[in-house]
C-alpha positions in Angstrom: -1.2 -10.6 -17.4 -2.4 -9.1 -14.3 -3.6 -5.3 -14.8 -4.1 -3.4 -11.6 -5.5 0.1 -11.9 -2.8 2.2 -12.1 -0.1 -0.7 -13.8 0.0 -4.2 -15.3 2.1 -7.2 -14.2 3.3 -9.7 -17.0 4.0 -13.1 -14.9 4.1 -15.9 -17.2 8.1 -15.9 -16.5 7.3 -16.4 -12.8 6.8 -19.2 -10.8 4.8 -16.8 -7.5 2.1 -15.5 -9.3 0.2 -11.9 -7.7 -1.4 -13.3 -4.6 -3.6 -12.1 -1.8 -0.6 -12.6 0.4 1.6 -9.6 -1.9 -1.3 -6.8 -2.8 -2.6 -6.9 0.7 1.5 -6.0 2.5 1.6 -3.9 -0.5 -1.2 -1.5 0.2 -0.7 -2.5 4.2 2.8 -1.5 4.8 3.4 1.6 6.3 4.2 5.1 4.6 3.4 7.2 5.9 7.1 8.1 7.5 7.5 9.2 3.8 10.7 6.9 2.6 13.5 8.0 0.8 14.5 4.9 -0.1 12.3 1.2 -0.6 13.9 -2.3 -0.6 11.3 -5.4 -1.4 13.4 -8.5 -1.2 12.3 -11.6 -2.9 10.4 -9.0 -5.1 9.1 -12.0 -8.0 6.9 -10.3 -10.5 7.4 -6.5 -8.6 4.5 -6.3 -7.6 4.6 -4.6 -4.1 7.6 -2.6 -5.2 5.4 -1.3 -7.9 2.6 -0.6 -5.3 4.6 1.6 -3.4 5.8 3.8 -6.1 1.7 4.1 -6.4 1.6 5.0 -2.6 4.1 7.3 -2.0 7.4 9.5 -3.2 10.2 7.2 -2.6 12.7 8.2 -5.1 14.6 5.2 -4.6 13.3 1.7 -4.5 15.3 -1.1 -5.1 13.9 -4.5 -5.6 16.1 -7.9 -5.4 15.2 -11.3 -7.1 17.5 -14.1 -7.2 15.6 -16.5 -9.6 16.6 -15.0 -13.6 14.0 -15.5 -14.8 11.6 -13.9 -12.4 14.3 -10.5 -12.2 14.4 -10.2 -15.9 9.5 -10.4 -15.2 10.3 -7.8 -12.8 12.5 -5.2 -15.1 10.1 -5.5 -17.7 7.0 -4.9 -15.6 9.2 -1.3 -13.6 10.3 -0.1 -17.3 6.8 -0.5 -18.4 5.1 1.5 -15.3 5.5 5.4 -14.7 7.5 4.8 -11.9 10.3 3.8 -14.4 12.8 6.5 -13.1 12.3 5.5 -9.4 12.6 1.7 -9.9 15.9 -0.7 -10.0 15.3 -4.4 -9.7 19.4 -6.5 -9.1 19.9 -9.9 -9.9 20.9 -11.2 -6.2 20.2 -13.7 -3.9 20.1 -12.4 -0.5 24.1 -13.3 1.4 25.2 -11.5 -2.1 22.9 -8.3 -1.9 24.3 -8.0 1.8 27.6 -8.4 0.8 28.5 -4.4 0.1 24.9 -2.8 1.6 25.5 0.7 -0.2 22.7 2.1 1.3 20.3 2.1 4.2 16.6 1.9 3.1 13.7 3.9 5.6 11.3 1.1 4.1 12.4 -3.1 4.4 9.6 -4.9 3.1 9.4 -8.7 2.0 6.8 -11.2 1.0 9.3 -13.9 1.7 9.2 -18.0 1.0 7.7 -19.8 4.6 7.0 -23.2 4.1 9.0 -24.3 5.8 7.8 -28.5 5.8 10.0 -31.3 4.6 8.0 -31.9 1.2 9.5 -30.1 -1.8 7.8 -30.3 -5.5 9.4 -31.4 -8.4 9.1 -27.8 -9.8 12.4 -26.6 -8.5 11.5 -22.3 -9.5 8.3 -22.7 -7.4 9.9 -24.8 -4.6 13.0 -21.9 -4.3 9.6 -18.5 -4.6 7.6 -21.2 -1.5 10.3 -22.7 0.6 11.9 -21.2 3.5 15.1 -22.5 3.2 15.6 -20.2 -0.2 15.1 -17.3 2.5 15.3 -18.5 6.5 13.4 -15.9 8.8 16.7 -15.4 10.6 18.7 -14.1 7.1 16.0 -12.0 6.5 15.2 -11.0 9.9 19.5 -10.0 9.9 19.5 -8.4 6.7 16.0 -5.8 8.0 18.7 -4.9 10.6 21.8 -4.6 8.4 20.1 -2.4 6.4 17.1 -0.6 7.8 17.6 3.6 8.8 17.7 4.6 12.3 13.6 5.5 11.8 13.2 2.4 9.0 10.2 0.8 9.0 10.4 -3.5 8.7 7.4 -4.7 6.6 6.0 -7.9 5.8 3.2 -10.8 6.0 4.1 -15.0 7.5 1.9 -17.3 8.1 0.2 -16.6 11.7 1.4 -19.2 13.1 5.1 -18.2 12.5 3.8 -14.6 14.4 4.8 -15.3 17.9 8.2 -16.9 16.5 9.5 -14.0 14.4 8.6 -11.2 16.6 11.0 -12.5 19.2 13.6 -13.5 16.4 13.3 -9.8 15.4 13.5 -8.8 19.4 16.8 -10.6 18.9 18.0 -7.8 16.6 16.2 -5.5 19.0 13.3 -4.2 16.3 9.9 -4.1 17.9 6.6 -4.5 16.9 4.8 -1.5 15.6 1.7 -2.6 13.8 0.0 -5.7 13.2 -2.6 -6.7 11.6 -4.3 -10.7 11.4 -5.8 -11.5 8.4 -8.9 -14.2 8.4 -10.8 -15.2 5.1 -13.6 -15.4 6.3 -15.3 -14.4 9.6 -15.5 -18.6 10.5 -12.2 -18.8 9.2 -9.5 -19.2 11.4 -6.6 -16.2 10.3 -4.2 -17.6 8.7 -2.0 -14.1 7.7 0.0 -11.7 9.8 1.1 -7.9 8.8 3.5 -7.0 10.7 5.7 -3.8 11.0 8.9 -3.0 12.8 10.7 0.3 13.7 14.3 0.3 16.7 12.1 1.0 19.0 9.1 -0.6 21.6 6.3 1.4 22.2 4.9 0.9 25.5 1.3 -0.7 24.2 0.6 -2.2 20.9 -3.1 -2.7 19.4 -3.5 -4.9 17.2 -6.6 -5.7 14.5 -8.2 -8.4 12.5 -8.7 -7.5 8.6 -11.3 -9.8 7.3 -11.1 -10.8 3.1 -14.5 -11.8 2.2 -18.1 -12.7 4.1 -18.9 -15.5 1.0 -17.4 -16.0 -2.0 -16.5 -12.5 -4.0 -18.4 -11.1 -1.4 -15.5 -8.7 0.0 -15.2 -7.3 3.8 -15.7 -2.9 3.4 -12.2 -3.5 5.5 -10.6 -4.7 2.5 -12.0 -3.1 -0.1 -11.2 0.2 1.0 -7.6 -1.3 1.6 -7.2 -2.5 -1.8 -9.5 -0.5 -4.3 -6.5 2.0 -5.1 -5.7 -1.2 -7.0 -8.4 -3.8 -8.1 -9.8 -2.5 -11.0 -12.9 -4.2 -10.0 -12.9 -2.7 -6.3 
């Protein structure tokens, strides 16, 4: 079990455990537009949806998960949280979820699988959670375009090396970056992740910042502490 300040995560049945990427996205993604409805695509343990339930008053928080074991565990995590009345999980793949969209969402968030290299392991469940062919970026962006409300926000975390391609792909759907944060493990290591938020209009200027997680092992930066201290017990 992973214990946060206001909720806990059971994850023994999930291929992808609670990790830094999900926590970063859950803590970082914009909610200042006061979303009424949120969808978390590929929810896994449900950690991002739960973090957003803690951060904002959205009345409808839907999560989507294709893997049956992870889906059942996310449902349990939702039911055992303080916000069970606002959280709902769908057991579906992206194509199935998009077939009959009933709602538009003010916040569309995803920590997508993004290992696009040509190798797999012998662990099918973990591969499904980690490899991009389970949910190609093209399908993810198409879903965001279909499901995002007029003033909604689409937020993701992806490898930095994919940032330019992902932004170009979003532009073909007239989704434009409004916030960019690039993540480094330490001050001296390369940028490894990009946190990206998009809207349906283009800004005249876009500022990007860099978030450094640690100065040394378990010596967290002030910026990282400020971002995550509402969640991590020891922050």
